[in-house]
C-alpha positions in Angstrom: 20.4 -18.4 -15.6 24.1 -18.2 -15.9 26.2 -16.5 -13.4 27.1 -13.7 -16.0 23.5 -13.0 -16.7 22.8 -12.8 -12.9 25.6 -10.5 -12.1 25.7 -8.1 -15.1 23.1 -5.5 -14.5 23.2 -1.7 -14.8 22.0 -1.4 -11.2 25.5 -2.2 -10.0 26.9 0.6 -12.0 24.4 3.0 -10.7 25.5 1.9 -7.1 29.0 2.9 -8.1 28.0 6.1 -9.4 26.0 7.0 -6.4 29.1 6.3 -4.2 31.3 8.5 -6.6 28.8 11.3 -6.2 29.4 11.2 -2.4 33.0 12.2 -3.1 32.1 15.6 -4.4 32.3 18.6 -1.8 29.2 19.2 0.2 27.8 22.8 -0.3 25.0 22.5 2.3 25.4 24.4 5.6 24.1 21.6 7.9 25.4 18.1 8.4 24.4 16.0 5.4 25.0 12.7 7.0 26.9 11.1 4.1 27.8 8.0 6.2 24.0 7.1 6.7 23.5 7.3 2.9 26.6 5.2 1.9 25.7 2.6 4.7 22.0 2.4 3.4 23.2 2.2 -0.4 25.7 -0.6 0.7 23.1 -2.6 2.3 20.8 -2.2 -0.6 23.6 -3.4 -3.0 24.2 -6.3 -0.6 20.5 -7.3 -0.6 20.6 -6.9 -4.6 23.6 -9.4 -4.9 22.1 -11.9 -2.5 18.9 -11.7 -4.4 20.8 -12.4 -7.7 21.7 -15.8 -6.4 18.5 -16.7 -4.4 15.8 -15.5 -6.9 15.1 -18.2 -9.3 12.7 -16.6 -11.8 14.2 -14.3 -14.5 11.2 -11.9 -14.3 11.3 -11.6 -10.5 15.2 -11.0 -10.6 14.6 -8.1 -13.4 12.1 -6.5 -11.2 14.3 -6.6 -8.2 17.2 -5.0 -9.9 15.0 -2.5 -11.7 13.4 -1.3 -8.5 17.0 -1.0 -6.6 18.4 0.8 -9.7 15.5 3.3 -9.6 16.3 3.9 -5.9 20.0 4.4 -6.7 19.1 7.1 -9.4 16.6 8.9 -7.0 19.3 9.0 -4.2 21.9 10.2 -6.7 19.7 13.0 -8.1 18.4 13.8 -4.6 21.9 14.1 -3.3 23.1 16.4 -6.1 20.4 18.9 -5.8 20.6 19.1 -2.0 23.9 18.1 -0.3 26.2 18.7 -3.4 24.9 21.7 -5.3 22.4 23.2 -2.6 19.9 24.0 -5.3 16.7 23.6 -2.9 16.0 25.1 0.3 17.7 22.9 2.8 14.9 23.3 5.3 12.2 22.2 3.1 14.1 19.7 1.2 16.8 17.9 3.5 19.6 15.7 1.9 18.9 11.9 1.8 21.6 11.1 4.2 19.8 13.3 6.9 16.3 11.7 6.2 18.0 8.2 6.6 19.7 9.2 9.8 16.5 10.7 11.1 14.7 7.3 10.2 17.3 5.4 12.3 17.0 7.8 15.2 13.1 7.6 15.2 12.8 3.9 14.4 11.1 2.9 17.7 8.7 5.9 17.4 8.0 5.0 13.6 7.2 1.4 14.4 4.8 2.3 17.0 3.0 4.5 14.5 3.1 2.0 11.8 1.6 -0.7 14.3 -1.2 1.7 15.1 -1.9 2.6 11.4 -2.1 -0.9 10.3 -4.1 -2.3 13.1 -6.9 0.4 12.3 -6.6 -0.3 8.6 -6.8 -4.1 9.1 -9.7 -3.9 11.5 -11.8 -1.8 9.2 -10.8 -3.7 6.2 -11.6 -7.2 7.5 -15.0 -6.2 8.9 -15.9 -4.5 5.7 -14.9 -7.6 3.6 -16.7 -9.9 6.2 -19.9 -7.9 5.8 -19.6 -7.0 2.0 -18.8 -10.2 0.4 -21.7 -12.4 1.8 -24.2 -9.5 1.2 -22.8 -9.0 -2.3 -23.2 -12.7 -3.1 -26.8 -12.9 -1.8 -28.0 -9.7 -3.5 -26.0 -10.4 -6.7 -27.7 -13.7 -7.0 -31.2 -12.2 -6.5 -32.0 -10.4 -9.7 -34.5 -8.2 -8.5 -32.8 -7.1 -5.3 -29.4 -6.8 -7.0 -30.7 -4.2 -9.6 -31.9 -1.8 -6.7 -28.8 -2.6 -4.6 -26.6 -1.6 -7.5 -28.0 1.9 -7.6 -28.0 2.2 -3.8 -24.3 1.3 -3.6 -23.5 3.9 -6.4 -25.3 6.4 -4.3 -23.4 5.6 -1.0 -20.0 5.0 -2.6 -20.1 8.5 -4.3 -20.1 10.0 -0.8 -16.5 10.5 0.6 -16.3 8.6 3.8 -14.2 11.3 5.3 -17.3 13.5 5.8 -18.7 11.1 8.2 -15.8 11.8 10.7 -17.8 14.6 12.5 -20.8 12.2 13.1 -18.3 9.4 14.1 -16.7 11.6 16.7 -20.0 12.6 18.1 -21.4 9.0 18.3 -18.3 6.8 18.9 -16.2 6.7 22.2 -12.8 6.9 20.8 -10.9 8.4 17.8 -9.6 4.8 17.1 -13.0 3.6 16.6 -13.9 6.5 14.5 -11.0 5.7 12.3 -12.0 1.9 12.1 -15.5 3.2 11.1 -14.3 5.4 8.2 -12.0 2.6 7.0 -15.1 0.3 7.0 -17.1 2.6 4.9 -14.2 3.2 2.6 -13.8 -0.5 2.0 -17.4 -1.7 2.1 -18.7 -0.1 -1.0 -15.8 -1.1 -3.4 -15.8 -4.7 -2.1 -19.7 -5.0 -2.2 -19.7 -3.6 -5.8 -17.1 -5.8 -6.9 -18.7 -8.8 -5.4 -21.9 -8.0 -7.1 -20.3 -7.3 -10.4 -18.5 -10.7 -10.1 -21.8 -12.6 -9.5 -23.6 -10.9 -12.2 -20.8 -11.7 -14.7 -20.4 -15.2 -13.9 -20.4 -17.4 -17.2 -23.8 -18.8 -17.5 -22.5 -22.0 -18.8 -20.6 -22.6 -15.5 -24.0 -22.2 -13.7 -25.8 -24.4 -16.2 -23.1 -27.2 -15.8 -23.6 -27.0 -11.9 -27.3 -27.3 -12.3 -26.8 -30.4 -14.5 -24.8 -31.9 -11.7 -27.7 -31.1 -9.3 -25.9 -28.3 -7.4 -28.5 -26.1 -5.8 -28.8 -23.4 -3.2 -25.9 -22.5 -0.9 -23.7 -25.0 -2.5 -24.2 -23.3 -5.8 -23.5 -19.9 -4.2 -20.5 -20.7 -2.2 -18.9 -23.6 -4.2 -19.6 -22.3 -7.8 -20.5 -18.7 -7.7 -18.0 -17.3 -5.2 -14.8 -18.9 -6.7 -16.0 -17.6 -10.1 -16.5 -14.2 -8.7 -13.1 -14.0 -6.9 -11.3 -11.8 -9.5 -14.0 -9.1 -9.3 -14.1 -9.5 -5.5 -10.1 -8.9 -5.4 -10.5 -5.9 -7.7 -13.0 -4.4 -5.3 -10.7 -5.2 -2.4 -7.6 -3.6 -4.1 -9.6 -0.3 -4.6 -10.9 -0.4 -1.0 -7.4 -1.0 0.5 -5.9 1.8 -1.7 -8.6 4.3 -0.5 -8.3 3.0 3.1 -4.7 4.2 3.6 -5.5 7.5 2.0 -8.4 8.1 4.4 -6.6 6.8 7.4 -3.8 9.2 7.0 -6.2 12.1 6.4 -8.2 11.0 9.5 -5.0 10.7 11.7 -3.9 14.1 10.5 -7.2 15.6 11.9 -7.4 14.3 15.5 -5.3 11.2 16.3 -2.6 10.9 18.9 -0.7 8.2 17.0 -0.3 6.7 13.5 1.9 7.8 10.6 -0.7 10.5 9.5 -0.3 12.0 13.0 3.6 11.8 12.8 3.7 13.7 9.7 1.1 16.3 10.8 2.8 16.9 14.3 6.2 17.5 12.9 5.2 19.5 10.0 3.4 22.0 12.3 6.7 22.5 14.0 8.5 23.2 10.6 10.6 19.8 11.1 10.4 18.8 7.6 13.2 16.2 7.8 10.8 14.1 9.9 7.9 15.0 7.7 9.8 13.6 4.5 10.8 10.6 6.6 7.0 10.0 7.5 6.0 10.5 3.9 8.5 7.8 2.8 7.6 5.4 5.4 3.8 5.7 4.4 4.7 5.0 0.9 6.9 1.9 1.9 4.2 0.5 4.1 1.5 0.8 1.6 3.7 -0.7 -1.1 4.5 -3.6 1.3 1.0 -4.2 2.2 -0.1 -4.0 -1.4 2.5 -6.5 -2.4 1.5 -9.1 0.2 -2.2 -8.7 -0.7 -1.3 -9.2 -4.4 0.6 -12.3 -3.3 -2.5 -13.7 -1.5 -4.6 -12.8 -4.8 -2.2 -14.9 -6.8 -2.3 -17.8 -4.5 -6.1 -17.8 -4.3 -6.5 -17.6 -7.9 -3.8 -19.9 -9.0 -6.3 -22.1 -10.6 -6.8 -19.5 -13.3 -3.4 -20.4 -14.7 
């Protein structure tokens, strides 16, 4: 790509518009922390400019500038309806600069809560994947058992895992173990169903070709069936991962003493909506980050499909 093509993006214009909006007089009664918003916008613009020269693929560069452009538009509109024109209740909808300043103030506390939430999610997710994938491979490969297992998995997957929380609290020693248990249940059934679906839908010609090469037993299952089933397995894992974060946040809001769900619930109970919105934004960013990394892993493991 040429230098002109790399640098000429509407995102840079949106950045300038955002800065010009900050020159308007503030009508909000409280401090809107305009400096925090300008510092964040400048940092984001610097990252974008750096990315325009470091990113090699045109599609990746377009994705980067589009995302940053959307953030600039969101910040501009948010700033207009709060700090500049005071159209929304300032207690419920604080200006973006105030939220960014709150994030900077609570960053150490937020990092601790993120670490707690991610630790619980990864434990439950990995335990479920380790249990569901081999079991799904075995039952999916066995036609008779697989038919019965498909109906059983539909039955259990239809039950929201969050209803098991009272039983988990009664049976397990800590709330953290209860959360891991709930994440395990939330992830197990989608991964199990995805694995079985992948095995059942493997192209019969692939299996016949392997049999001609005298591939049998465990080698057939793990060297032929498993790679061919990976797309469906990853589909189930993606579903399980999405549900896991939703349930974890809900569980943390019920009885946890740390985690991002607890952070949001604790401050919302005290009417601190600046921290509440900060927590909600952090949760969204963490989920997007984890999903992005998981998708990159999926692309790497399925690179043979290209």
